[in-house]
N, C-alpha and C positions, 0 to 999 in steps of 0.2 A: 437531394431537394432542391443543392444548390447545382444541377446538372444544368447544361445549356440546352437551350431551346434551337428547334430547326428554320433552317430560312423558310421555311412552306409556315410553320407555324408564327412565327413573326409579320410574314404577308400574310398569312388570313385575318391577324388580330388586327394588322392595320389598316385592313382595307374601310372598315365602317369611319375612320374618321374622314374618311374622303367627302362622304357625303356630312356628315357635322361640319367641317372646315370651310365645306363653300357656303352653308349659312352664315358661322361665325364672321366667315369674309366680308360676305355680303351687307350682315348688319356694320359693322365695325367702316366698313368704305363707304355704304353707301344708303343705308339707311336715315339717316337724319337728312341726307339729301334729296333720297324720295321725299318725306313726310314735307321736306320745305319747297323743291324746285318743282315735284312732279303732282302731288296730293293737296299744295297750295296750302299746308299746316303750321301755321307759327312755329318758328324754332324753339323758342321758347315751351312751347303748350306741349309739342312733341317731346322736347328733353325732360322736363319736369314729369312727362306721365312715364316715360321708361323709369323713370328714378322712383315715385311712387312705387310702381311693381314691384323694383330690387326691394326696396326695404318693405316690403308686407310680406307679400303671399314665398316670397325668393329665401325671407329668412324661413321660412317650415319647410318649406320643401322638398329642396337640394340636402339637407339633414336628416328629412326623414326619410326619403327614399335610400340614401345609403344605411340609415338604420335600418329600414325593414329586408334591406337585402344582407344586411350584415345578420341578420334571425332567420333568414330564408333556408329553408332543406328541402332537396328537391331532387329528382334523378337527373336532372339536368343544369346541378349546381346551384350555386348562391347566385348567380347576377345575369344569365341567358335568360331566363324566363323575363326580366321584366325587359330586356332588350328582346323577345321577339313579341310580346304582349304591344310593345310601344311604336314598332316600328311604321307601322300604316299612319298610324293617328299623326305623329311626327312630320311625317311626309303633309298630310292635309294642311295640318296648320301653319308650314311653311307659305302654301301657297294664300292663303288668307292673312298674311301678313306681309304678303304686298298687294290685295285687293283691300287695299282703304278708299272707299267710295270720295272723288274729288271736291273739293271746295268746302270742306267741312271747318266751321269755326266752333270759337270758345269750348263752352262745357264738353257737347256732342264732341268736337276734335276728340277733348283731353281724352272721354270716355270712348270712345275705338279706337287710338291707338293703345291707351291701356288692356284693353278687353284683346285685340288681336295677338298684341306681344305676349300678357300672357298665356295663352292658349299655347304659344309655340313655345315658349319657354317652361311650361310646364311638362309638353310632350320630350320637350329637350332634355327635362331631366331625367324624366324616368329611363329613356334610355342613354344618357351618359353618363351619368354618375357610377351606375354598376361597370358599365362598359371603362372606365377609366380605371375604377378600384381592380377590375379583372387583373390589369399590369402588375400590379403588387403579389398577386395570387400564383401568376403564370411561372413567373421566378424571385427568388432571395437574392438572388448573388450582385454585388456592387453593379459590377461592369456589364453583367450580361444583361441587366435594367437599363444601362444605355444604351446598351446596343438594340433593347426591345424598342426602347421609345424611339429611337434613331429610324428605325425602320416605319414603325407607325408615321415620324414625320413624314417621312418621305411621301405617305399618301395626303398627310394634315396639309404639307406644302401644296402639295398638285392641286387638294380642294381649295385652299387659300387661292391658286392661280385659277382657276376655274370659277370663283367667288369675286376676285377680283376684278378680272379680266370678262368674263363672260356677263357679267350682271348686266352692264352697259350694250353688251354686242351681242347678247341674246335679243334685249330689249329693241334696240336699232333693228335688227330682221323683221321683226315685227312690225314697229311701225312706217318701215321699208314697204309693206303691204300692207297699210295702207289703217294700221290700228292706231286708239290712241293709244299716247301714252301711259295713261293709268291702265287700260288694257293691254298694254304691250309687258308693261311689269307684273301685268297679272299672270301673264302666261308664262313669263321668265320665272314666278314663285314655283309652280305648276311642277318647269320641268326643273327647278332645283329639288323638288320634292318629290318626283319620283326617283330620281337619284340617290336620295337619302334613304329613302326606303328599300331598295336594292341593294347598297352597301353595306345595310345593318343586315339584311338579312342575308348577305354572305357570309358577313363574319359570325355570326350567331349560329348560324349554322354550321359554320365551316371548323370552329374554333373548338379543339377539343380540352376542355379542364381539364388537368392534372388532378391521378386522384392525391388528395391532401388528406388522409385519415384524418390529422391534427387540425384540420379544419371546421371545425365543430360549430353553428349558431350560437353565437354571443348570447349570455343572458345575463348581462349589464346591464341593470335601468338606463335608459334613455340619457337622463336627465346627470347621472355618475359618469357616463362615457364624454356628453360635453363638455362638463370638468375636466376630466380627464384632458380632451382635448387642449383646452387651454392651460393647464401644468405641463405641458408637452415643451419645454423650453426653446429644442431646435424647429419645431413647430409653429410655434410663438413668433419665432426671428421671421423664419419662411414665411409669416403673412403679412407682415411690417413688409417686408422688403417686397413679395408679391403684389400689396396694395399700391405702394407709390410706384413700382414700375405699371402695372394693368393699367391705372385712370391715365401713366401718362400716355402709353403707349397707343391708347383708345381715344385719348382727346388728337393725337397725332392724324392718327389715321383717320379718324372720320373729318379732320382739316383738309386732308392730302387732297381730294377734287375740289375743292373751294381755294386751297392754294394752286394748284394748275390751271383750275379754268381761270380765275381771276388776276390771281399776281402774275404768273408766267405768260397767260392768256395760250395756254396748248392743250384746251377743252379736249381737241381731235384724238388728245395723242395720252389721253390718261390712262385707256387700259395699257399701252405699250410703255408709258412710265414704270404701272403699277408690274407689268410681266418681268419686265429688266430685272426689279430688287427682288420679285418672290421667286423667279426662275436660280437667282443668287441665293438666297438664303434655301432654295432645295439642291444648289448643286454645294452647299457647305455644310449640309448637316453631318457627314459621313468622317470630313474632316476637322470638325469638331469635337465627332467622336473621338476621334486619334488623339486629338487637343488632352482629353481628359482623362485618358489614360497614363498619359506623362504628369497632370493636372488635376488638383480637387475639383470637384464639378463650382465650389464658390466661387474662387479666383478664377477659373473659367470663364464663367457666367460673365461677373467683373469684366473681363477682355473683351467680349463681345461687346457691351453696352460701352465700355469706350469707344470702340471703333464707330459704333453708329453712330454715337453722339458727336463727333466729328462732322459727321456728313450731314448730320442735322444743321448746325450750324451752319456750314460754306452752304444747306439751300440758303438760310434765313437770310445770307450777305447780297442771293443774285436779287439783279434790277425788275423793276416790274418789264414786262415781255417775254418773248419765247426767248428759252436759252438751251443749249444744248449741253450742256455741261451739268443740266439734273441728270441726264443715265449717266453720269459714271458717281454721281453724288448717291442715287440710285443704287448703282452698282454695291458701293462702298458700305452704303444702311445694311443690304440686306448680305452680307459679310458680318457683320455683326450682329445685326437682328436673329441669323439664321442662330445663333445661341441659344436664343430665348424661345425656340421652338424645340430643343434638345435637352437644357439644362431643369427648365422649373417641374418640368413630368418626369426626369429620373431622378429628381432629388426628394418631391413628396413620397412615392413609397418606403426611401431611406427611415421616415418617420415614423414607420408601422412598428419597427422591430421595439424603437425605446415605448413609443405604448404596448408592447406583445411583453417587456419585461418587467411594466410597472403592474399589470393589471392581469397578467397570464390568460388574456384572452388577444386573439387579434382582429381591428377594427377598421379595417378598411373603405368597408364604404361610409363609415361617417366621417372618418379624414377627407374623403373622396368628394362625400355630400358638401362637407364646410367649406372646404374650398372652391367646391364650385359652386355654391352662393358666394364665394369672396369673389371670385373671376367675374362672375354674371354681375354682382353690384358693382366692382370697381369699372366693368365695363358700361355699363348703364352712367354712371358717375362721369366719367369720360366723355359720353357721348351728352349728356346731360347736360357739364362746365361747356362744350363746343357750343352749344343749341346758347346759353346764356350770352358766351363772350359775342357770338353774331349780333345777338340783340341788342348787349351792351355796345359794339362798334357799330351799329346803324346797318348791318347787312341787309341788301335790300335783293331776294331774288332776281336771277335773270335780267340783272342790270348791270350798267357801271359804276363801280363801286369808289367812293370816298376814298381818301389817301389815309383817314380815319380810320375805315374800315379795313381799306388792305392791311396795314399797321397790327390792326386788332389778328386779322387769319394770319399773319405770319408770326408773331411772339406768343397765340395758343400754340401754333401750330411747330413752333421749333423751339423757342427759350423757357418755358415753362417745361417741358416734358425733358429738355436736356438737365436742366437743372433737379428736377425730380429722380435723373437716373446717378448724378453724381452723388444724392443722399443716400442712393441705396448701393453704392458702390462698397463702404465698408461691411457693410453687414452681408454681403457677399464673400466678401475676400477673406471676412473670419467665421464664415458658418461652420457652426461646432461639428457636422459630421462629414467627418472624412473618409478614405478609404481606410486605413489605421483602425480610425473609431468606429465604424460600420462592424470591421470583422469581430472587434470584441461585442459588441451587441449583438448580433448574431449568434456569437457562440453561449450567449448569457442567456437567448431568448432558447435556442437549443437544449438547454441546461434544464426548462426550469417542465421539458414534456417526459 
């Protein structure tokens, strides 16, 4: 059961995350910017609509799809049927997300943003929760999980690079051909949607789920499963630190285009700065994997956040106007944030064994569903907070900003995230599941069969 995975199996599993990550990066870096500077929607309205969607439907659909996949039994496995069913709808809704009519105001703007975001969120949940849950079933080995996630994250970071760098680049190509800005972003969304469909189908049709006779459909009622999730102390600690980090990281990434455009006056270099950071993240995925073989996952993750925090503080100190130092800062931030693309996703499957010892069943879907809801909720909170901050400090789209507005952009881009990262460090340093404790959990889980 703890056998090693082939490189081919890891690569085929990782491919799907390229398309998912393209959308995630485009949302984190550009969705608020698209709403305010392209579609002309008030930032507070856009941010609030996203948050409302997360607080309502997402509280249901993420755990629901995880619960359903836990109880599924088919010749294709527990997870792959949902990935196959949702691939094409997922691609279509990505296109719709970036096809908002221009000039909407008030309640109409709120409802359109809410509706299009809920559509893409639902289809993303349908494919991503089973996809991520599959990683916990492909291998039960503590270090092999990190290896699997490291390979998957190569595709994820490549998707992030494409999502961050290609969003404005593809739209720019369409604009150069005479398209309006709104039509250009709609075309970009269509291209991203096609990539998402293709990559999901490659993984779904290519990955062979291991024969796991012990993986029978879960029978515990959903209410009992949810209660058990919140009795799982390592998972609760994971959720707390993940919430703090995710909100702060999304706040930072959402405000990065504003920081580069208005504080550094380098709007034409946004894609290049992001490319430096994201390529660095990708390059350092494998080194962080080797660090995790010497240091437990929690402390290694804390080390990465500390490095990233120093870079962000350096960015805060940059004066108004272009600065070549931003490229060195982007590199150092990439070194640190690379840890964030390895460790959370390899830490999460480890809590499944804690649950298995307590319940005598495996509930990968419900855990990844709750985690997916948490990630998307905190992401929406980060985007909403960025929108509220822009409104509070008097941001005006496509105009010269006041010194007060520039300070607000810098403060919420750098200082607030760094404070949050520092708060999260002790939770990571003293994270209870180590290599030793996980081996003990695995033995206990084996003895239950």
